[in-house]
C-alpha positions in Angstrom: 53.7 2.1 -30.3 50.4 1.3 -31.2 49.7 2.6 -28.4 53.0 3.7 -26.8 53.4 1.9 -23.6 55.0 3.8 -20.5 57.9 2.0 -18.8 56.2 1.3 -15.8 58.6 -1.9 -14.7 61.4 0.7 -14.9 59.3 3.0 -12.5 59.0 0.9 -9.7 62.6 -0.5 -9.9 63.8 3.3 -9.8 61.6 3.9 -6.8 62.7 0.8 -4.8 66.6 1.5 -5.7 66.1 5.2 -4.8 64.5 4.2 -1.0 67.6 1.6 -0.8 70.3 4.9 -1.5 71.0 4.5 -4.9 71.3 7.2 -7.7 68.9 6.4 -10.3 68.1 8.0 -13.8 65.6 6.6 -16.2 66.2 7.4 -19.9 62.8 6.6 -21.7 63.7 6.3 -25.6 59.9 5.7 -26.6 59.6 9.3 -28.2 63.6 9.5 -29.2 64.6 11.1 -32.4 67.9 10.0 -31.9 68.6 7.2 -29.5 72.1 7.2 -29.5 72.4 10.8 -29.0 70.1 10.8 -26.0 72.2 7.9 -24.3 75.4 9.7 -24.8 73.7 12.9 -23.2 72.3 10.7 -20.2 75.5 8.9 -19.8 77.8 11.8 -19.7 75.5 13.7 -17.3 74.7 10.9 -14.9 78.1 9.1 -15.2 76.2 5.7 -14.2 78.2 2.7 -12.8 75.9 0.3 -14.5 73.5 0.3 -17.2 69.8 -1.8 -17.0 67.7 -2.3 -19.9 64.4 -3.3 -20.0 63.3 -6.3 -22.1 59.6 -5.8 -22.0 59.0 -8.3 -24.9 61.2 -10.7 -27.1 58.7 -10.1 -30.1 55.2 -8.8 -30.6 53.8 -12.4 -30.0 51.3 -12.4 -33.1 52.5 -14.2 -36.2 50.9 -11.8 -38.4 53.2 -8.7 -39.3 55.3 -10.1 -36.2 58.0 -7.5 -35.1 61.3 -8.9 -33.7 62.5 -6.7 -30.9 65.8 -8.1 -29.9 68.3 -7.2 -32.6 67.4 -3.4 -31.9 68.0 -3.9 -28.2 71.2 -5.7 -28.9 72.7 -2.5 -30.7 71.6 -0.4 -27.7 74.0 -3.0 -25.4 76.4 -3.2 -27.8 76.8 1.0 -27.9 76.6 1.3 -24.0 79.5 -1.5 -23.4 81.8 -0.3 -26.4 81.0 3.5 -26.4 80.8 4.0 -22.8 82.6 1.1 -21.2 79.5 0.3 -19.0 78.3 -3.1 -17.8 74.8 -4.0 -18.8 72.1 -5.5 -16.8 69.1 -6.9 -18.4 65.4 -7.2 -16.7 61.9 -7.0 -17.7 59.2 -9.6 -18.6 60.6 -10.6 -21.9 63.7 -12.6 -20.0 61.4 -15.0 -19.0 61.0 -16.7 -22.3 64.5 -18.1 -21.6 67.0 -15.9 -19.6 70.1 -17.6 -20.7 69.3 -17.5 -23.9 68.3 -13.8 -24.0 71.2 -12.8 -22.2 73.5 -14.6 -24.8 72.0 -13.4 -27.5 72.2 -9.7 -26.5 75.9 -10.3 -25.2 74.9 -8.4 -21.8 76.9 -9.1 -18.9 74.2 -9.8 -16.2 70.6 -10.9 -16.4 67.6 -10.5 -13.6 64.5 -12.5 -14.4 61.2 -12.1 -12.5 60.5 -9.3 -10.1 63.7 -7.2 -9.3 61.9 -4.5 -7.0 63.0 -6.2 -3.9 66.4 -8.1 -4.5 67.9 -5.7 -7.1 69.6 -3.8 -4.3 71.5 -6.8 -2.9 72.6 -7.7 -6.4 73.9 -3.9 -6.8 75.7 -4.3 -3.5 77.5 -7.1 -4.7 78.8 -5.7 -7.7 80.1 -2.7 -5.7 81.8 -5.2 -3.6 83.6 -7.5 -6.3 82.3 -8.8 -9.9 79.8 -11.7 -8.9 80.4 -15.1 -10.8 76.9 -15.7 -11.5 75.2 -13.7 -14.6 71.7 -14.7 -14.1 69.5 -13.9 -10.8 66.0 -14.4 -9.8 64.0 -12.1 -7.9 60.4 -12.6 -6.0 58.4 -10.5 -3.9 57.3 -10.8 -0.4 53.3 -10.8 0.5 51.9 -7.0 0.8 55.1 -5.8 -0.6 55.7 -2.1 -0.7 56.7 -0.7 -3.7 57.5 3.0 -4.4 57.3 4.4 -8.0 59.6 7.1 -9.4 57.5 8.4 -12.7 59.1 12.2 -12.3 61.2 11.5 -15.7 58.5 10.1 -17.6 56.6 12.5 -20.2 53.2 11.2 -19.4 51.4 13.8 -21.7 53.1 12.5 -25.0 52.1 9.2 -23.8 48.1 10.2 -23.3 48.5 12.5 -26.6 49.6 9.3 -28.6 47.0 7.1 -27.5 48.6 5.8 -24.4 47.9 5.8 -20.6 49.2 5.0 -17.5 49.1 1.5 -16.1 49.4 0.5 -12.5 49.5 -3.1 -10.6 48.0 -4.7 -7.7 50.1 -7.7 -7.2 52.8 -10.0 -8.9 52.6 -13.3 -10.3 49.8 -15.6 -11.4 48.5 -18.9 -10.3 46.9 -20.2 -13.2 48.4 -23.1 -15.3 47.9 -21.6 -18.8 50.5 -24.2 -21.0 51.0 -21.1 -23.3 51.8 -18.5 -20.7 55.4 -17.4 -19.4 53.8 -16.3 -16.1 52.0 -19.2 -15.1 52.1 -20.9 -11.6 54.4 -17.9 -10.6 54.5 -17.0 -7.0 52.0 -14.5 -6.2 52.4 -11.5 -3.9 50.1 -8.6 -3.3 50.6 -4.9 -2.6 48.4 -3.2 0.1 45.3 -1.4 -1.4 46.2 1.8 0.3 49.5 1.9 -1.2 47.8 1.4 -4.9 45.3 4.1 -4.2 48.2 6.6 -3.0 49.8 5.7 -6.5 46.8 6.4 -8.6 46.2 9.6 -6.6 49.8 10.6 -7.6 48.7 10.8 -11.3 45.2 11.9 -10.6 46.3 14.9 -8.7 48.8 15.4 -11.9 45.7 15.4 -14.3 45.7 12.0 -15.5 42.4 9.9 -14.8 42.6 7.0 -17.3 44.3 3.7 -16.3 44.9 0.6 -17.4 45.8 -2.5 -14.9 49.0 -4.3 -15.3 48.0 -7.1 -13.5 48.5 -10.5 -15.4 44.7 -10.9 -14.4 42.7 -8.5 -12.0 41.0 -11.5 -10.2 43.6 -13.6 -9.0 41.9 -13.5 -5.4 38.4 -12.6 -5.0 38.7 -11.4 -1.6 41.6 -8.9 -2.3 40.0 -7.8 -5.6 37.0 -6.5 -3.4 39.3 -4.9 -1.0 41.0 -3.1 -3.7 37.6 -1.8 -5.3 36.3 -0.8 -2.0 39.5 1.2 -1.1 39.5 2.8 -4.6 35.6 4.0 -4.0 36.5 5.6 -0.6 38.9 7.6 -2.1 36.5 9.5 -4.3 38.8 9.8 -7.1 36.9 9.8 -10.5 38.9 7.8 -12.7 38.2 5.3 -15.7 40.1 2.1 -15.9 40.5 -1.1 -17.9 41.0 -4.7 -16.6 42.3 -8.1 -17.6 40.2 -10.9 -16.2 40.0 -14.7 -16.2 37.2 -16.7 -16.0 37.2 -17.6 -12.2 37.2 -15.8 -8.9 34.3 -13.3 -9.3 30.9 -12.6 -7.9 28.2 -10.0 -8.2 29.4 -7.4 -5.9 32.9 -7.4 -7.5 31.2 -6.6 -10.9 29.2 -3.5 -9.2 32.3 -2.2 -7.4 34.4 -2.3 -10.2 31.4 -0.2 -12.0 31.4 2.1 -9.5 34.9 2.6 -9.3 35.5 3.2 -13.0 36.1 0.4 -14.7 34.6 0.6 -18.4 36.5 -2.3 -20.0 37.0 -6.1 -19.2 39.3 -8.2 -21.6 38.5 -11.7 -20.7 41.5 -14.4 -21.3 40.1 -17.3 -22.8 41.6 -20.3 -24.1 40.7 -23.7 -25.5 43.2 -26.3 -23.9 41.2 -29.1 -22.3 38.5 -26.9 -20.5 35.7 -28.3 -18.7 31.9 -27.3 -19.0 32.3 -25.2 -15.6 34.9 -22.9 -17.4 32.3 -22.0 -20.0 29.7 -21.6 -17.5 31.9 -19.1 -15.8 32.5 -17.2 -19.1 28.9 -16.7 -19.9 28.3 -15.5 -16.3 31.1 -12.8 -16.5 29.6 -11.5 -19.9 26.5 -11.3 -18.3 27.5 -9.5 -15.5 29.7 -7.3 -17.3 26.6 -6.1 -19.6 24.0 -5.9 -16.8 26.9 -3.4 -15.4 27.1 -1.7 -18.5 30.9 -2.5 -18.8 32.3 -3.5 -22.0 33.8 -6.9 -22.6 36.1 -8.3 -25.1 37.4 -11.7 -25.0 41.1 -12.4 -26.1 40.7 -16.0 -27.5 43.6 -18.6 -28.2 42.7 -21.8 -30.1 44.0 -24.4 -32.2 46.0 -26.4 -29.6 47.7 -29.8 -30.5 45.1 -32.7 -30.9 42.3 -30.1 -30.7 39.5 -31.5 -33.0 37.9 -28.6 -35.4 34.9 -29.2 -33.4 36.2 -27.5 -30.2 36.4 -24.2 -32.0 32.9 -24.1 -33.8 31.7 -24.8 -30.1 33.2 -22.0 -29.0 32.6 -19.6 -31.6 28.8 -20.7 -31.2 29.0 -20.0 -27.5 30.1 -16.5 -28.1 27.6 -15.6 -30.9 25.1 -16.7 -28.2 26.5 -14.6 -25.3 27.5 -11.8 -27.4 30.7 -10.0 -25.9 31.5 -6.5 -27.6 34.3 -8.5 -29.5 36.3 -11.6 -29.4 39.9 -11.3 -30.4 40.9 -14.7 -32.0 44.4 -16.4 -32.4 45.3 -19.6 -33.6 48.8 -19.0 -34.0 50.5 -20.2 -31.0 53.8 -18.3 -30.1 56.0 -21.1 -28.3 58.9 -20.4 -25.9 61.5 -23.5 -24.5 59.8 -23.4 -21.0 56.3 -23.6 -21.9 54.1 -26.8 -21.3 52.7 -26.5 -24.9 56.1 -26.7 -26.2 57.4 -29.7 -24.5 53.8 -31.5 -25.7 54.8 -30.6 -29.2 58.3 -31.5 -29.1 57.4 -35.0 -27.8 55.4 -35.7 -31.2 56.9 -35.2 -34.4 53.9 -35.6 -35.9 53.0 -32.0 -35.0 56.3 -30.9 -36.2 54.9 -29.9 -39.8 52.7 -27.4 -38.0 55.3 -25.3 -36.8 56.0 -22.0 -38.5 58.8 -19.3 -38.1 62.5 -19.9 -36.9 62.2 -23.5 -36.2 66.0 -24.1 -36.5 66.5 -22.0 -33.3 66.2 -24.5 -30.5 66.4 -21.6 -28.0 63.2 -20.6 -29.5 64.1 -17.0 -29.0 63.3 -16.0 -32.5 59.5 -16.3 -33.2 58.4 -20.0 -33.6 54.6 -20.7 -33.8 52.4 -23.7 -34.0 49.4 -23.6 -36.2 47.0 -26.1 -37.6 43.8 -23.9 -38.1 44.9 -21.5 -40.8 43.3 -18.0 -41.4 41.6 -19.1 -44.6 40.0 -21.5 -42.4 39.3 -19.3 -39.6 37.7 -16.7 -41.6 35.5 -19.6 -43.0 34.4 -20.4 -39.7 33.3 -16.9 -38.3 31.5 -16.1 -41.6 32.1 -12.5 -41.6 30.4 -12.2 -37.9 31.2 -8.6 -36.7 32.3 -9.5 -32.9 34.9 -11.6 -34.3 38.4 -10.3 -35.1 41.3 -11.9 -36.3 44.2 -10.9 -33.8 47.0 -9.0 -35.6 45.3 -7.7 -38.4 44.7 -4.5 -36.4 47.1 -2.4 -34.6 46.4 -1.4 -31.3 44.7 -2.9 -27.6 41.6 -3.2 -26.4 41.3 0.0 -24.6 42.0 1.8 -27.8 40.1 -0.4 -30.4 37.0 -1.1 -28.2 34.5 2.1 -27.6 
């Protein structure tokens, strides 16, 4: 809610299911004053055969003031099953934390992990014929996949009034190998640029011209990023949009096109895990290109990995002071999930166990577990009240609402 985030995943899934002949309704509970009353109204009016629930996040990921979301979702699952006798299917990015453990914790019937747009139709057809024996299914998208979007039941006025904005995506998956990320090394599939532009035009025609990109990172592939920017530029739509990028796959032309198409903010995802000098050189160049094109740049910086010397962190802080991005959000509390490479590294060395915080007795790691050996107090000493540094989690909000 800081800011509220529209359910883009549900919009894509609903659009694809509608194209395949299913009747679909979205119940958006973001602004609900009475969740169970609204569920009763929706179920009694629509009489669904199955209920799908998106698990966008297991928790708020940050250590400071962490919010664990699954208990609230579990109550909704229980209500749909007990009061309306519905089978419940789970989806959403949060499932990737541990599909089996999330399914068991929420006591739902089925889980669909990964992109569901192209494969969910087949799963529902199985349910229509007989109850499948499997409880967990995995989806994927083919290259140049088309994905219609159903947004008519989402009250976007409320989101914009509360500081939220519409999102869109250009692709699924990420080829990077970040040891702390659930989407690392996942299959990449791009949409057609003309389809994305058409999707954006629907929002612009409805009076919304401010967007953020929902890709893992916009610059997954330089040629595709250039093609999309050229298509958006040719459309003539006057939009403003914010993107996430990684220190790779860029050139001067990309930044010029991004500025021309309305990009006003880049969030650069940076970490300190075993990086070479070229990585830091790319960061310097990206900051330079953003500044020279009048684009604000925020850095989301994760540091304090196992076996990492403090001198590494100090060197990174010195680099940021020199290149001067608009803000550097520093996080030294690493959220662990069971399937992550960083988790495997830590679990093999008992000498690292004293640096674990949170629900350390939960072997599924569904409840928040963090690794930290650079505490907030030491971090404050290192940043020396420098205005460009912010300690992640101390302020609510996201970069597109905090960076002006």
